[in-house]
C-alpha positions in Angstrom: 105.0 111.3 48.5 104.5 112.3 52.1 104.8 115.8 53.3 106.5 116.1 56.7 105.1 119.0 58.7 106.1 120.4 62.1 108.7 122.6 63.7 110.7 120.3 65.9 114.3 120.7 64.7 116.5 121.5 67.6 117.1 118.3 69.6 115.2 116.1 67.2 117.1 113.1 65.8 117.7 113.2 62.0 115.0 111.3 60.1 114.7 110.3 56.5 112.3 112.1 54.2 110.1 109.5 52.4 110.7 109.6 48.7 108.8 107.9 45.9 110.2 104.9 44.1 112.2 106.0 41.0 111.1 104.2 37.8 113.6 103.1 35.3 114.1 105.0 32.0 111.7 103.9 29.2 111.9 104.3 25.4 111.2 107.8 24.2 107.7 107.0 22.8 106.6 105.9 26.3 108.4 108.8 28.1 106.5 111.6 26.4 102.8 112.2 26.8 102.0 114.7 24.1 104.2 117.6 22.9 107.0 118.2 25.5 105.0 116.2 28.0 102.5 117.8 30.3 103.6 120.5 32.8 102.7 119.8 36.4 100.5 122.2 38.5 102.2 124.8 40.7 101.4 125.7 44.2 103.9 127.8 46.2 104.2 131.0 44.3 101.8 133.2 46.2 104.6 134.9 48.1 107.8 134.0 46.2 111.2 134.5 47.7 113.0 137.2 45.7 116.4 136.7 44.2 119.0 138.2 46.7 120.8 141.4 45.7 124.0 140.5 47.4 127.2 138.7 46.3 126.9 134.9 46.4 129.8 132.5 46.1 130.3 129.0 44.6 131.1 126.3 47.1 134.4 126.8 49.0 136.9 124.3 50.2 135.8 122.7 53.5 132.2 123.6 53.0 129.3 121.2 52.6 127.3 121.2 49.4 123.6 120.6 49.5 124.4 117.0 48.7 126.2 116.7 52.0 129.5 116.5 50.2 132.6 118.1 51.7 134.2 120.3 49.1 137.9 119.5 48.5 140.3 122.3 47.4 140.4 120.8 43.8 136.6 120.8 43.7 136.5 124.4 44.9 138.9 125.4 42.2 136.8 123.6 39.6 133.6 125.3 40.8 135.2 128.7 40.7 136.7 128.1 37.2 133.4 127.0 35.9 131.7 130.1 37.0 134.5 132.2 35.6 134.3 130.4 32.2 137.8 129.0 32.4 137.3 125.4 31.1 140.9 124.3 31.0 141.5 125.2 34.6 138.2 123.6 35.6 139.0 120.4 33.8 142.5 120.1 35.2 141.1 120.6 38.7 138.5 117.9 38.1 141.2 115.5 37.0 143.0 116.0 40.3 139.8 115.8 42.3 139.1 112.3 40.8 141.8 110.6 42.9 139.3 109.5 45.5 137.1 106.5 46.3 134.2 108.5 47.6 131.2 107.8 45.4 129.6 111.2 46.0 132.7 113.1 45.0 133.3 110.9 42.0 129.7 111.6 40.9 130.1 115.4 41.5 133.4 115.4 39.5 131.8 113.7 36.5 128.6 115.8 36.6 130.5 119.1 36.8 132.9 117.9 34.0 129.8 117.5 31.8 128.7 121.0 32.6 132.1 122.4 31.9 132.3 120.7 28.6 129.0 122.1 27.5 130.1 125.6 28.5 133.3 125.1 26.5 131.4 124.2 23.4 132.2 120.5 23.6 128.6 119.2 24.0 129.3 115.9 22.2 132.0 115.1 24.8 129.6 116.1 27.5 127.0 113.7 26.2 129.6 110.9 26.3 130.6 112.0 29.9 126.9 111.6 30.9 127.3 107.9 30.6 130.1 107.9 33.2 127.9 110.2 35.4 125.0 107.7 35.1 127.2 104.8 36.3 128.4 106.8 39.3 125.0 108.2 40.2 123.5 104.7 40.1 126.2 103.4 42.4 125.8 106.3 44.8 122.0 106.9 44.8 120.4 104.0 42.9 119.2 106.0 39.9 120.6 108.1 37.0 118.2 111.1 37.0 120.8 113.8 37.0 122.9 112.1 34.4 119.9 111.8 32.1 119.1 115.5 32.6 122.8 116.3 31.8 122.4 114.3 28.6 119.4 116.4 27.7 121.4 119.6 28.3 124.2 118.3 26.1 121.8 117.4 23.3 120.1 120.8 23.7 123.5 122.5 23.1 123.9 120.3 20.0 120.6 121.3 18.7 119.5 117.6 19.0 115.7 117.0 19.2 116.4 114.0 21.4 117.0 116.4 24.2 113.2 116.3 24.6 113.3 112.6 25.3 115.8 113.0 28.1 114.1 115.8 29.8 110.7 114.3 29.5 112.0 111.0 30.9 113.3 112.8 34.0 110.0 114.7 34.4 108.0 111.5 34.2 110.2 109.6 36.7 110.0 112.5 39.2 106.3 113.3 38.7 105.4 112.1 42.3 108.2 114.1 43.9 108.1 117.5 45.5 110.6 119.0 47.9 109.0 119.4 51.4 109.3 122.9 52.8 108.8 121.9 56.5 110.4 119.2 58.5 110.1 117.5 62.0 113.9 116.9 62.0 116.9 117.5 59.9 116.6 115.1 56.9 119.1 112.2 57.1 118.8 111.5 53.4 119.6 115.1 52.2 121.7 113.9 49.2 118.8 111.9 48.0 116.2 114.6 48.2 118.5 117.2 46.7 119.4 114.9 43.8 115.7 114.3 43.0 115.0 118.0 43.2 118.0 119.1 41.1 117.2 116.6 38.3 113.6 117.7 38.3 114.5 121.3 38.0 116.9 120.7 35.2 114.3 118.8 33.3 111.6 121.4 33.8 113.9 124.3 32.8 115.2 122.3 29.8 111.7 121.6 28.5 110.9 125.3 28.9 113.9 126.2 26.8 112.9 123.7 24.1 109.4 124.9 24.0 110.5 128.5 23.7 113.0 127.6 20.9 110.2 126.0 19.0 107.9 128.9 19.4 105.5 127.2 21.8 105.4 130.2 24.1 102.4 129.2 26.3 104.0 125.8 26.9 107.3 127.4 27.6 105.7 129.6 30.2 104.0 126.7 31.9 107.2 124.7 32.2 109.2 127.8 33.4 106.4 128.4 35.9 106.8 124.8 37.2 110.5 125.2 37.4 110.2 128.5 39.3 107.8 126.8 41.7 110.4 124.3 42.6 113.2 126.9 42.7 111.1 128.9 45.1 110.8 125.8 47.4 114.6 125.5 47.5 115.3 129.2 48.2 112.5 129.4 50.7 114.2 126.7 52.7 117.6 128.3 52.2 116.4 131.6 53.5 114.5 130.2 56.4 116.0 130.9 59.9 115.0 127.4 61.1 115.7 125.2 58.1 118.3 127.1 56.1 121.2 125.7 58.1 120.9 122.3 56.5 120.1 123.4 53.0 123.3 125.2 51.7 122.5 126.9 48.3 125.3 128.4 46.2 125.6 130.8 43.2 124.8 128.2 40.6 121.3 127.6 41.9 120.5 131.3 41.9 121.9 131.8 38.4 119.8 129.0 37.0 116.7 130.4 38.7 117.4 133.9 37.3 117.8 132.4 33.8 114.5 130.6 34.2 112.8 133.8 35.4 114.0 135.5 32.2 112.6 132.7 30.1 109.3 132.8 32.0 109.0 136.5 31.5 109.9 136.3 27.8 107.4 133.4 27.3 104.7 135.4 29.1 105.3 138.4 26.7 105.5 136.3 23.6 102.2 134.5 24.4 100.3 137.8 24.7 100.2 138.2 28.5 100.4 141.5 30.3 103.8 143.2 29.9 104.0 144.3 33.6 104.4 140.9 35.3 106.4 139.6 32.4 108.9 142.4 32.5 109.1 142.3 36.3 110.6 138.8 35.9 113.2 140.0 33.5 114.0 143.1 35.6 114.4 141.0 38.8 116.8 138.6 37.0 118.7 141.4 35.3 119.4 143.1 38.7 120.7 139.8 40.1 123.0 139.4 37.1 124.3 142.9 37.7 124.9 142.1 41.4 127.0 139.0 40.7 128.8 140.5 37.7 127.4 138.3 34.9 127.4 140.7 32.0 126.8 137.8 29.5 123.7 136.7 31.3 122.4 140.3 31.4 122.9 140.6 27.6 121.1 137.3 27.0 118.3 138.5 29.2 118.0 141.6 27.0 118.1 139.5 23.9 115.3 137.2 25.1 113.3 140.3 26.1 113.7 141.6 22.6 112.8 138.3 21.0 109.6 138.1 23.1 108.6 141.6 22.1 109.0 140.7 18.5 106.8 137.6 19.0 104.3 139.9 20.7 104.4 142.1 17.6 105.9 145.0 19.4 108.9 145.7 17.1 109.5 149.3 18.2 109.9 148.2 21.9 112.1 145.3 20.8 114.4 147.6 18.9 114.9 149.8 21.9 115.8 146.9 24.1 118.2 145.2 21.7 119.9 148.4 20.5 120.8 149.3 24.1 122.1 145.7 24.7 124.0 145.7 21.4 125.9 148.9 22.5 126.9 147.2 25.8 128.1 144.1 23.9 130.1 146.3 21.6 131.7 148.2 24.4 132.7 145.0 26.2 133.8 143.4 22.9 131.6 140.4 23.5 131.6 139.2 19.9 129.3 136.2 20.6 126.6 138.6 21.8 127.3 141.3 19.2 126.3 139.1 16.3 123.2 137.7 18.0 122.0 141.1 19.2 122.7 142.7 15.8 120.7 139.9 14.2 117.8 140.7 16.5 118.1 144.4 15.8 118.0 143.5 12.1 114.8 141.5 12.6 113.2 144.4 14.5 114.1 146.9 11.8 112.7 144.4 9.2 109.4 144.3 11.1 109.3 148.1 11.0 110.0 148.0 7.2 113.2 149.9 7.6 114.9 147.8 5.0 118.2 149.7 4.5 118.9 149.8 8.2 117.9 146.1 8.5 120.4 145.2 5.8 123.2 147.0 7.5 122.4 145.3 10.9 122.4 141.8 9.3 125.6 142.5 7.5 127.2 143.8 10.7 125.9 140.7 12.5 127.4 138.4 9.9 130.8 140.1 10.0 130.8 139.8 13.8 129.9 136.2 13.5 132.8 135.7 11.1 135.1 136.8 13.9 133.5 134.3 16.3 135.8 131.3 16.4 134.7 128.0 18.0 133.2 124.6 17.6 130.0 124.0 15.9 128.2 123.2 19.1 129.0 126.6 20.5 128.4 128.7 17.4 125.9 127.3 15.0 122.9 125.8 16.8 119.9 128.0 17.6 120.4 129.5 21.0 118.2 131.1 23.6 117.8 134.2 21.3 116.8 132.0 18.3 119.5 133.6 16.1 121.8 131.4 14.0 124.6 132.2 11.6 122.6 130.4 8.8 119.7 132.8 9.4 122.0 135.8 9.1 123.3 134.7 5.7 119.7 134.1 4.6 118.6 137.5 5.7 121.5 139.4 4.0 120.9 137.3 0.9 117.2 138.1 0.7 117.7 141.8 1.2 120.5 141.9 -1.3 118.4 140.1 -3.9 115.5 142.5 -3.2 117.9 145.4 -4.0 119.4 143.6 -7.0 122.8 143.6 -5.3 123.9 140.2 -6.7 127.5 140.5 -5.5 126.3 141.1 -1.9 124.0 138.1 -2.1 126.9 135.9 -3.3 129.1 137.2 -0.5 126.5 136.6 2.2 125.9 133.0 1.2 129.6 132.2 0.6 130.4 133.7 4.1 127.7 131.5 5.6 129.2 128.4 4.0 132.7 129.4 5.1 131.5 129.9 8.7 129.8 126.5 8.8 132.9 124.7 7.4 135.3 126.5 9.8 133.1 125.9 12.8 132.7 122.2 12.0 136.5 121.7 11.7 137.5 123.8 14.7 138.6 120.9 16.8 139.6 118.4 14.0 143.3 117.6 13.7 144.6 118.4 10.2 147.7 116.8 8.7 149.6 119.9 7.5 152.5 118.3 5.7 155.1 121.0 5.1 152.8 123.5 6.7 152.3 121.5 9.9 153.9 124.2 12.0 151.6 126.9 10.6 148.6 124.7 11.1 149.6 124.1 14.8 150.1 127.8 15.3 146.7 128.7 13.8 145.1 126.1 16.1 146.9 127.5 19.2 145.8 131.0 18.3 142.2 129.9 17.8 142.2 128.1 21.1 143.5 131.2 22.9 140.9 133.4 21.1 138.1 131.0 22.1 139.2 130.9 25.7 139.4 134.7 25.8 135.8 134.8 24.6 134.8 132.4 27.4 136.7 134.5 29.9 134.7 137.6 28.8 131.4 136.0 29.7 132.5 134.7 33.1 131.2 136.0 36.4 132.8 139.3 37.2 134.5 139.9 33.9 135.3 143.5 33.1 134.9 145.6 30.0 138.7 146.0 29.2 139.9 142.6 30.4 142.6 141.2 28.1 141.5 143.6 25.3 145.1 144.2 24.1 145.9 140.5 24.0 142.8 139.8 22.1 143.6 142.3 19.4 147.1 140.9 19.1 145.7 137.4 18.7 143.4 138.7 15.9 146.4 140.3 14.1 148.4 137.1 14.4 145.5 135.0 13.1 145.3 137.2 10.0 149.0 137.0 9.4 149.0 133.2 9.7 146.0 133.0 7.3 147.9 135.1 4.8 150.8 132.7 4.9 148.5 129.8 4.2 146.8 131.6 1.4 150.1 132.1 -0.4 151.5 128.5 0.1 148.7 126.0 0.8 145.3 127.0 -0.6 143.4 124.0 0.6 144.6 124.4 4.2 143.6 128.1 3.8 140.1 127.0 2.9 139.8 124.7 5.9 141.3 127.0 8.5 140.0 130.4 7.6 136.7 132.0 6.5 138.2 134.4 3.9 136.0 134.2 0.8 136.2 135.2 -2.8 134.3 138.0 -4.4 131.9 137.3 -7.3 134.5 138.8 -9.7 137.1 136.2 -8.6 134.7 133.4 -9.6 134.1 134.9 -13.0 137.9 135.1 -13.6 138.3 131.4 -12.8 135.6 130.3 -15.4 136.5 129.3 -18.9 134.5 131.0 -21.7 132.3 127.9 -22.1 131.6 127.3 -18.4 128.9 128.4 -16.0 128.7 128.2 -12.2 125.2 127.9 -10.7 125.3 129.2 -7.2 122.3 128.2 -5.1 120.6 130.9 -3.1 118.7 130.1 0.1 114.9 129.5 -0.3 112.5 128.5 2.4 108.9 127.2 2.3 106.9 128.8 -0.5 109.8 130.8 -1.8 111.0 129.9 -5.3 114.2 127.9 -5.8 116.8 130.4 -7.0 120.2 130.3 -8.7 122.8 132.9 -9.2 124.1 132.1 -12.7 127.7 133.2 -13.0 129.6 133.3 -16.3 132.9 134.9 -17.3 130.9 137.9 -18.6 128.5 138.5 -15.7 125.9 137.2 -13.4 122.1 137.0 -13.4 119.4 135.7 -11.1 117.3 132.7 -12.1 114.1 131.8 -10.3 112.7 128.3 -10.9 109.1 127.5 -11.3 109.0 125.5 -8.1 109.1 126.4 -4.4 111.5 125.0 -1.9 108.7 123.1 -0.2 107.3 121.6 -3.5 110.8 120.6 -4.5 111.2 118.8 -1.2 108.0 116.9 -1.9 109.1 115.9 -5.5 112.5 114.7 -4.2 110.8 112.7 -1.4 108.6 111.1 -4.0 111.5 110.3 -6.2 113.3 108.7 -3.3 110.3 106.6 -2.5 110.1 105.4 -6.1 113.8 104.4 -5.9 113.2 102.4 -2.7 110.2 100.6 -4.3 112.1 100.0 -7.6 109.2 101.8 -9.3 110.7 102.5 -12.7 107.7 104.4 -14.1 107.5 106.5 -11.0 111.2 107.3 -11.2 110.9 108.4 -14.8 107.8 110.4 -14.2 109.2 112.3 -11.2 112.5 112.9 -13.1 110.6 114.5 -15.9 108.6 116.7 -13.4 111.8 117.8 -11.7 113.5 118.6 -15.0 110.5 120.8 -16.1 110.3 122.5 -12.7 114.0 123.3 -12.6 114.4 124.0 -16.3 117.4 121.7 -16.1 118.3 121.7 -19.8 118.5 125.5 -19.9 120.5 125.5 -16.6 123.1 123.1 -18.0 123.5 124.5 -21.5 127.2 125.4 -21.0 130.0 123.0 -22.0 130.5 122.5 -18.2 128.1 123.5 -15.4 129.4 123.7 -11.9 126.7 123.7 -9.2 127.1 124.9 -5.6 123.8 123.7 -4.0 121.9 124.8 -1.0 120.5 122.3 1.6 117.2 122.5 -0.3 118.8 121.6 -3.7 121.6 119.3 -2.5 119.6 116.1 -3.2 118.7 117.1 -6.8 119.6 114.0 -8.9 121.3 115.8 -11.8 122.2 112.6 -13.6 118.6 111.5 -13.7 117.3 114.8 -15.2 117.2 116.1 -18.7 120.5 117.9 -18.9 122.4 119.3 -21.8 126.0 118.8 -20.6 128.3 117.7 -17.7 127.4 118.8 -14.2 130.0 119.0 -11.4 129.1 119.7 -7.8 131.1 121.7 -5.2 130.1 122.6 -1.6 131.2 126.2 -1.9 132.9 128.6 -4.4 136.0 128.7 -2.2 136.4 125.0 -2.4 135.7 125.0 -6.1 138.5 127.5 -6.6 141.1 126.0 -4.3 144.0 123.9 -5.6 144.1 120.5 -3.8 147.4 119.0 -2.6 149.0 116.9 -5.3 148.9 113.2 -4.6 151.9 111.2 -6.0 151.2 109.1 -9.1 150.9 105.4 -8.5 149.0 102.3 -9.5 145.3 102.1 -9.0 143.9 100.7 -5.7 140.6 98.9 -5.6 138.8 97.9 -2.4 135.7 95.7 -2.3 133.3 94.7 0.4 135.2 93.8 3.6 134.3 90.7 5.6 133.3 92.1 9.0 132.1 90.2 12.0 128.7 91.0 13.4 126.9 92.4 10.3 127.4 94.2 7.0 127.1 91.2 4.8 128.5 91.1 1.3 126.0 91.8 -1.4 125.4 89.4 -4.2 127.4 90.4 -7.3 129.8 92.7 -5.4 132.8 90.4 -5.9 132.2 90.4 -9.6 131.9 94.2 -9.7 135.2 94.6 -7.8 137.0 92.1 -9.9 135.9 93.8 -13.1 137.1 97.2 -12.0 140.4 95.7 -10.8 140.9 93.9 -14.1 140.6 97.2 -16.0 143.7 98.4 -14.1 145.5 95.1 -14.0 145.7 94.8 -10.3 144.4 92.5 -7.5 141.6 94.1 -5.3 141.4 94.2 -1.6 138.2 92.3 -0.7 136.7 90.2 2.2 139.5 89.4 4.7 142.1 91.5 2.9 140.0 94.7 2.9 141.6 96.2 6.0 142.5 99.7 6.8 146.1 98.8 7.2 146.2 97.0 3.8 144.6 100.1 2.2 147.3 102.4 3.6 150.0 100.0 2.6 148.7 99.8 -1.0 148.4 103.6 -1.3 151.9 104.4 -0.2 152.7 107.9 -1.3 149.7 108.1 -3.6 147.6 106.7 -6.4 146.0 108.0 -9.6 142.7 106.1 -8.9 141.2 104.9 -5.6 138.0 102.8 -6.1 136.1 102.1 -2.9 133.1 99.8 -2.8 131.5 98.6 0.4 129.6 100.0 3.3 129.3 103.6 4.6 127.8 105.0 7.8 126.8 108.4 9.1 125.3 110.0 12.1 122.8 112.8 11.7 124.3 114.9 14.6 128.0 114.3 13.8 128.9 114.9 10.1 132.6 114.2 10.8 131.6 110.7 11.9 130.6 109.8 8.4 132.8 106.7 7.6 133.9 104.1 5.1 133.7 100.8 6.9 136.7 98.5 6.4 137.9 95.5 8.3 140.2 95.6 11.3 143.0 93.1 11.9 140.8 91.2 14.4 137.9 90.9 11.9 135.7 93.7 13.3 134.5 96.9 11.6 137.2 99.6 11.2 135.4 102.9 10.4 137.5 105.3 8.4 135.8 108.5 9.4 135.9 111.9 7.8 137.5 113.2 10.9 140.3 110.6 10.8 140.8 111.2 7.1 141.5 114.9 7.8 144.1 113.8 10.3 145.7 111.1 8.1 144.5 111.7 4.5 144.3 109.2 1.6 146.6 110.4 -1.2 144.6 109.8 -4.4 143.9 111.9 -7.4 140.5 110.4 -8.4 138.3 108.7 -5.8 135.2 106.7 -6.6 132.8 105.9 -3.8 130.7 103.0 -5.1 129.2 102.4 -1.7 125.9 101.9 -0.1 125.1 105.4 1.3 122.6 105.0 4.1 119.4 106.9 4.7 117.1 109.2 2.8 118.5 112.5 1.5 118.4 115.2 4.2 120.5 118.2 5.2 122.1 116.1 8.0 122.9 113.2 5.6 124.2 115.7 3.0 126.4 117.4 5.6 127.9 113.9 6.4 128.5 113.3 2.7 130.2 116.6 2.2 132.4 116.0 5.2 133.6 112.7 3.6 134.1 114.3 0.2 136.1 117.2 1.7 138.3 114.8 3.6 139.1 113.0 0.4 139.8 116.2 -1.4 142.1 117.2 1.4 144.1 114.0 0.6 144.6 115.2 -3.0 141.4 114.1 -4.8 140.9 116.5 -7.7 137.7 114.6 -8.5 135.3 112.5 -6.3 132.7 110.3 -8.1 130.1 109.0 -5.6 126.8 107.2 -5.6 124.1 109.2 -3.8 121.7 106.3 -3.1 122.1 102.6 -2.5 122.9 100.8 -5.8 123.1 97.2 -6.8 126.6 95.9 -7.8 125.4 95.6 -11.4 124.5 99.3 -11.4 127.8 100.3 -10.0 129.7 98.1 -12.5 127.7 99.5 -15.4 128.3 103.1 -14.6 131.9 102.9 -13.4 133.0 100.7 -16.4 131.7 103.4 -18.8 133.1 106.2 -16.7 136.7 104.8 -16.5 136.8 104.2 -20.2 136.7 107.9 -20.8 138.1 109.2 -17.5 141.6 107.8 -18.2 141.9 110.5 -20.9 141.7 113.1 -18.1 138.3 114.8 -18.8 136.3 113.7 -15.8 133.2 115.9 -16.4 132.9 114.5 -19.9 133.4 111.0 -18.6 130.6 111.4 -16.1 128.3 112.8 -18.7 129.1 110.2 -21.3 128.6 107.3 -18.9 125.3 108.8 -17.8 124.1 109.4 -21.3 125.1 106.0 -22.7 123.1 104.3 -19.9 120.1 106.6 -20.5 120.2 105.8 -24.3 120.2 102.1 -23.4 116.9 102.7 -21.5 118.4 102.2 -18.1 116.0 103.6 -15.4 116.9 106.8 -13.4 118.0 104.6 -10.5 120.9 103.5 -12.7 121.9 106.4 -14.9 121.3 109.0 -12.2 123.0 107.2 -9.3 126.3 109.0 -9.4 127.4 112.6 -9.1 130.8 114.1 -9.7 132.4 116.6 -7.2 135.4 118.7 -8.3 136.9 122.1 -8.9 137.8 124.6 -11.5 140.3 123.8 -14.2 142.1 127.1 -13.1 142.6 126.7 -9.4 144.1 129.6 -7.4 147.3 128.8 -5.5 149.7 125.8 -5.6 148.7 122.2 -6.0 151.5 120.9 -3.8 150.6 122.8 -0.6 149.4 119.8 1.5 
């Protein structure tokens, strides 16, 4: 790159600034050179330009942006709405602004739409929009750097580690570029140099946030320093009397710089640097946030300050910072920040060994989080304060166990499960049946509440803004939830986060039943269960840690993949001993609510004393499902799909055998279409048997799908999300499918999403294979299962099929391949509420 020096500007003809050639994107492995790439050297920070303490606006209609683009009235509206956190207004304005053929405007519309979607909690949609941005950017500038950076920001909001790949790719491709700070003449390629600089800045700042999130504080400081170096170049130009006229800089640039300064200061503190310079960064940024009226940014800055002080082992100082910020968040009713700051306050008190106060702070944080309504992207991933709802539940649970408060521990973990379910379904259409009007009204109220939360964190929002309306919405939400609880218990589970007490679970159990409720365990902590019976509850700690259990389960999976029968048997015995599985399952029926650490335990492969039935939460175990109409069985085999997913040898025989048991003709090959399945089901069926292929995405549980055939012969994925919208009415569903991938929390989340969707359609029981099985295995298990299942006792049918195969010396890969998911025999609420 060539630096252009000189002072001739007036009267000089515009000239292009020479820019380096932009390489194409490369695969992630080649894009990253070491952890989070290597931060570049800095050079212009001796006399940095301070952030201005004066109001700064977003681009106005008729003005030129730094890209040389004339702002239309619709674009001006979109910019203003984005800054005010009004996503609907911004998206509508962008839709109007798109009626143009100007490449630069079309690119700006798509790029800003991606940012608005991230702000609104729709990061997955923003990632999809980045593909449109890339096409437009390439047509306009000949590269896709900003689109790739936008993709990184979307993935960062989703908690996706692939964000690193995107940011590192941009950093590598712009490594030879640095914005010149002196010119001989006004640059004639301003759009090109601004696009390069903006993409580079987003990549540097994104890598700093990733490093901080992972606890790599020195690396975060270096990346934030590199970003500040480049921000300073831009703002030096913008404030220069000679050059500033041709480099218009607006509010968004200063906000991003202030946020980066907070991160640099926090990273300096956390990595053990002197407090003075670190806190000067945070103070400067905080004063700017106060000037422009961004209370939300000011609270985040305080939270990051507190997080850094905790990392620097200064809990007393951290407590002072976050307590003050928590009061501000409470006064302004900023619920999103209340739970995060209270979580940090709890961690500070925990570090000071003030356990009772810490427990109260975590409980307050979890209750505030329960009031926070929104999509998973906005609410559940770790944020800049490194506080998550899952962590809150874990902390409350641990402190409750320490105090022998078992009912509080149960409530904490059940609330965490309820929050996760509600957040994941926040934007999923639900078929409400007779309750459709109530479902629609709940959704409208939730959307209004979510938008009001966004308005509260917009630039210039006031403490009392819309407070009365917010309280009225909260009251209406509770009234609607009460109506659902009375008339449609399964919809109540899906749409609310109300949860049962421990005593409610005890009342639902029969005298000979036990519910094992998994309690969170991490690392070297022992795997623990809350054993609940009709008469009480006690705590059971297994003789294995969470990390050692993960190693055994991984070894068991490897033995399965290698068809190592001896290895399977040996590891099954070790798992049985470590978990004391026979003692745990001594009741006539044992219901298990697993944690992510225990979700992959292969109960059918272990030494157990009786039937085991799984459930994702106590609420779902207790809820009555909608009653599917009785009807003849429906059996679906492997579909014939163009472009892959071949039929497996023996699968036709398996399907034919199952269909023969029920005296019906199966849907297989060309007939295994989604339309044919819906037609066969009609109003409902007693048994739906599904063989074939399944698919899942680690970052999108609701994309978990059964793969059927479309009318034109292609794959027709029947996703969990679609099944919630148009359920399959069946009382018993068997998934004898190839479930892809190794067990993992992401895969288990996808599996639970599919099971929930089937339960929503009326499945009282779901029998499913938890690892890929051969057709002969599926046939052997399901034939024995159906022989007993038709009598109505599904847990006994599962246990009998498993035990008969075990007694015939079948390996664990065969007798342990299936699990049964179901609910209590005494559900609360109606069974016809769907």
